[in-house]
Legacy VTK file of the C-alpha trace (Angstrom):
# vtk DataFile Version 3.0
C-alpha trace
ASCII
DATASET POLYDATA
POINTS 267 float
180.659 27.718 -20.882
178.123 29.893 -19.116
175.744 27.543 -17.278
174.481 30.310 -15.017
173.787 33.880 -16.152
172.701 35.263 -12.768
173.010 33.862 -9.265
171.753 35.567 -6.146
171.974 33.322 -3.066
170.170 30.015 -3.888
168.372 31.652 -6.824
169.937 31.289 -10.233
168.922 31.797 -13.899
170.549 29.255 -16.190
171.599 30.056 -19.700
169.655 27.004 -20.917
166.430 28.265 -19.330
166.970 31.630 -20.986
167.579 30.070 -24.364
164.416 27.899 -23.961
162.419 31.047 -23.311
163.957 32.610 -26.408
162.951 29.519 -28.411
159.298 30.125 -27.590
159.554 33.934 -28.122
161.229 33.531 -31.538
158.838 30.740 -32.512
155.793 32.780 -31.593
157.108 35.792 -33.477
157.667 33.744 -36.656
154.221 32.029 -36.329
152.554 35.400 -35.844
154.070 36.724 -39.057
152.854 33.631 -40.890
149.442 33.774 -39.310
148.920 37.335 -40.539
150.247 36.518 -44.014
147.985 33.521 -44.438
144.975 35.268 -42.967
144.327 32.651 -40.259
142.536 33.316 -36.999
145.065 34.791 -34.537
143.200 33.692 -31.402
143.013 30.040 -32.595
146.704 30.047 -33.576
147.540 31.558 -30.175
145.757 28.641 -28.470
147.612 26.238 -30.621
150.923 27.840 -29.643
150.046 27.550 -25.908
149.286 23.831 -26.521
152.648 23.505 -28.231
154.412 25.022 -25.252
152.636 22.799 -22.759
152.878 19.634 -24.788
156.545 20.371 -25.632
157.705 20.877 -22.056
155.726 17.972 -20.638
156.705 15.547 -23.410
160.384 16.580 -23.303
160.489 15.975 -19.523
158.687 12.664 -19.661
160.911 11.157 -22.335
164.076 12.385 -20.621
162.968 10.768 -17.303
162.047 7.458 -18.939
165.302 7.343 -20.824
167.666 8.351 -17.981
166.053 7.415 -14.695
165.639 3.804 -13.461
162.025 2.723 -13.247
162.326 1.971 -9.552
163.481 5.560 -8.908
160.623 6.995 -10.980
158.008 4.921 -9.052
159.473 5.813 -5.646
159.944 9.546 -6.349
157.765 10.436 -9.357
157.275 14.113 -8.547
160.926 14.719 -7.682
161.937 13.433 -11.101
159.255 15.080 -13.124
159.583 18.461 -11.423
163.384 18.651 -11.313
165.121 21.422 -13.199
166.712 20.574 -16.520
166.585 17.333 -18.323
164.589 17.770 -21.554
164.587 15.626 -24.648
163.785 17.133 -28.042
161.765 14.298 -29.543
159.722 13.971 -26.397
158.857 17.635 -26.709
158.198 17.379 -30.414
155.729 14.479 -30.093
154.156 15.927 -26.941
153.474 19.179 -28.800
152.102 17.326 -31.825
149.606 15.441 -29.597
148.186 18.469 -27.820
148.175 20.578 -30.901
146.336 17.878 -32.815
143.645 17.735 -30.084
142.942 21.415 -30.412
143.206 21.515 -34.159
140.844 18.520 -34.465
138.312 20.130 -32.164
138.343 23.225 -34.356
138.256 21.277 -37.639
141.647 22.587 -38.624
144.026 20.351 -40.601
147.266 19.442 -38.813
149.101 19.843 -42.128
147.988 23.482 -42.233
149.276 23.918 -38.689
152.524 22.149 -39.576
153.155 24.433 -42.594
152.537 27.432 -40.341
154.991 26.139 -37.694
157.755 24.701 -39.969
159.999 27.837 -40.057
159.499 28.454 -36.335
160.430 24.864 -35.508
163.716 25.095 -37.359
164.649 28.407 -35.755
163.617 27.363 -32.260
165.682 24.178 -32.525
168.751 26.172 -33.504
168.344 28.555 -30.557
167.718 25.713 -28.153
171.057 24.137 -29.082
172.747 27.414 -28.148
171.456 26.700 -24.655
172.843 23.201 -24.761
176.244 24.547 -25.748
176.240 27.126 -22.934
175.591 24.520 -20.273
177.762 21.842 -21.882
175.040 19.373 -22.631
174.423 17.112 -25.651
178.012 17.188 -26.864
179.588 14.520 -29.052
182.130 11.749 -28.774
185.837 12.314 -28.238
187.640 13.917 -31.117
191.128 15.207 -32.005
189.877 17.735 -34.597
191.209 21.350 -34.128
187.793 22.645 -33.020
187.102 19.827 -30.532
186.565 21.158 -26.985
186.128 19.874 -23.380
183.234 20.645 -21.169
184.712 20.345 -17.605
181.503 21.691 -16.049
179.153 20.062 -18.528
176.233 17.669 -18.121
177.971 15.307 -17.581
181.441 16.936 -17.273
184.288 15.920 -19.530
187.880 17.001 -19.701
188.401 15.091 -22.933
187.992 17.150 -26.152
184.810 16.142 -27.926
182.818 17.081 -30.970
180.845 20.290 -30.210
177.786 18.749 -31.895
175.635 21.594 -30.455
177.527 24.039 -32.758
177.074 21.704 -35.764
173.308 21.635 -35.136
173.102 25.347 -34.647
174.604 25.978 -38.049
172.709 23.238 -39.858
169.273 24.180 -38.477
169.941 27.927 -38.981
170.558 27.152 -42.594
167.383 24.998 -42.649
165.425 27.909 -41.233
166.680 30.288 -43.920
165.838 27.764 -46.638
162.350 27.038 -45.335
161.664 30.719 -44.833
162.615 31.479 -48.417
160.351 28.833 -49.979
157.372 29.243 -47.659
155.428 31.441 -50.075
155.419 28.940 -52.899
151.899 27.883 -53.891
151.776 24.281 -52.844
149.243 21.902 -51.211
148.862 21.927 -47.422
151.487 19.831 -45.763
154.307 20.242 -48.255
156.360 22.763 -46.177
156.013 20.731 -42.966
157.021 17.596 -44.838
160.179 19.312 -46.049
160.920 20.364 -42.459
160.430 16.763 -41.283
162.819 15.425 -43.856
165.480 18.057 -43.165
165.208 17.775 -39.378
165.190 14.033 -39.523
168.234 13.785 -41.717
170.163 16.328 -39.652
169.488 14.511 -36.374
170.126 11.046 -37.885
173.556 12.067 -39.081
174.539 14.033 -35.949
173.791 10.999 -33.785
176.729 9.176 -35.274
178.931 11.731 -33.457
177.132 11.400 -30.143
176.744 8.773 -27.392
173.037 8.713 -26.751
170.408 6.188 -25.704
170.962 3.020 -27.799
168.049 1.294 -29.539
167.449 -2.482 -29.945
169.221 -2.086 -33.349
173.024 -2.249 -32.840
174.771 0.982 -33.733
171.481 2.970 -33.944
170.197 5.287 -31.202
166.600 5.810 -30.129
166.865 9.365 -31.509
167.866 7.953 -34.905
164.805 5.709 -35.029
162.642 8.694 -34.301
164.485 10.676 -36.975
163.831 7.953 -39.519
160.159 8.112 -38.616
160.086 11.846 -39.385
161.804 11.255 -42.715
159.415 8.535 -43.708
156.359 10.634 -42.775
157.672 13.673 -44.663
158.682 11.716 -47.753
155.398 9.825 -47.858
153.388 13.033 -47.634
155.386 14.711 -50.363
154.906 11.561 -52.548
151.166 11.563 -51.849
150.892 15.263 -52.790
152.864 14.748 -55.935
150.706 11.774 -56.922
147.530 13.748 -56.338
148.847 16.457 -58.637
146.707 19.152 -56.895
147.432 22.804 -56.692
147.586 24.418 -53.277
143.989 24.519 -52.114
142.805 27.134 -49.678
142.482 25.346 -46.305
138.823 24.571 -45.603
139.281 25.915 -42.161
140.444 29.331 -43.387
136.901 30.544 -44.204
135.773 29.488 -40.729
138.736 30.570 -38.644
140.755 32.835 -40.838
140.150 36.134 -42.496
138.438 38.725 -40.340
135.033 39.944 -41.409
134.913 43.459 -42.796
132.940 45.928 -40.726
LINES 1 268
267 0 1 2 3 4 5 6 7 8 9 10 11 12 13 14 15 16 17 18 19 20 21 22 23 24 25 26 27 28 29 30 31 32 33 34 35 36 37 38 39 40 41 42 43 44 45 46 47 48 49 50 51 52 53 54 55 56 57 58 59 60 61 62 63 64 65 66 67 68 69 70 71 72 73 74 75 76 77 78 79 80 81 82 83 84 85 86 87 88 89 90 91 92 93 94 95 96 97 98 99 100 101 102 103 104 105 106 107 108 109 110 111 112 113 114 115 116 117 118 119 120 121 122 123 124 125 126 127 128 129 130 131 132 133 134 135 136 137 138 139 140 141 142 143 144 145 146 147 148 149 150 151 152 153 154 155 156 157 158 159 160 161 162 163 164 165 166 167 168 169 170 171 172 173 174 175 176 177 178 179 180 181 182 183 184 185 186 187 188 189 190 191 192 193 194 195 196 197 198 199 200 201 202 203 204 205 206 207 208 209 210 211 212 213 214 215 216 217 218 219 220 221 222 223 224 225 226 227 228 229 230 231 232 233 234 235 236 237 238 239 240 241 242 243 244 245 246 247 248 249 250 251 252 253 254 255 256 257 258 259 260 261 262 263 264 265 266
C-alpha cells in the first residue's frame, strides 16, 4: 500500500489523488483521439469534458456523503463534509457527469448517445485507472477470504488485518479488458448509441457481480446493495437501447449535430 506518494510537513499528495488525475488525463486523451476521428467540434467536446469532470467530482462526493454520513452531521457541518478530502462514490460521479453533460449537449443540440459513444472507451479506461488508486490507499476491498491471493489492508480505509478479496485488482483487470474490447469495436458502422449501450451493459454486469464480494451500502432488497441496483439500471438502459436500435434496423446515420458542430470548414 502506498496511500501517500509525497509528504512535506502537513502537505501530502495521495496516491488516490494522483490516480484520479490520471483518470481524467487518460480519458481526455482517448476522447480527443475519437473526436478527431469522428470529425466532431473539438471546442464543444472540450466543454463537455469539463462538464464531465465537474459533474463527476460533485456527484461522487454528494453520494458518498449521503451514504456514509448521518443526516444530522450533514446538516450541522455541511461544508466540512462536502469539502473533506477523499470519499468519492463512482455511481454518484457517473450520474453527476451525465446530468451536466446532458445540459450542455442539449443546449448545443447534440445527442447524448453521440456523446456516450464518444466517451465509452474513455469511461472503461478511466474506471480501471481509478481502481488502481483505490488499491494503493486500501479502499473498496472485498469481504474476508482464504484464497492464496487474499490480502490485508492494515492502513486501509477502513483498516483491516484480515485477508480479504482484493476486489480493486479484479476490477482493474476486468475493466482493462473491457476497454480493449470497446476500443477494438468502436469503428464499426452502427447507429448512434450502440457503443455506449455496450459499455453500460459491461460496466453494469461487472459491478453487479463484484458487489457480491464486497460489503457495501445495503439496499431495501435483502442481499442486494445500492450499487447493484444502479448497476441493474445501467444494464436495462443499455439492453433496451440495443433492442430499440435492432428493431429500427437502421444503418449508422451521421449525427445531425456533426454538420453543425463537427467538421471544420475548408479555407
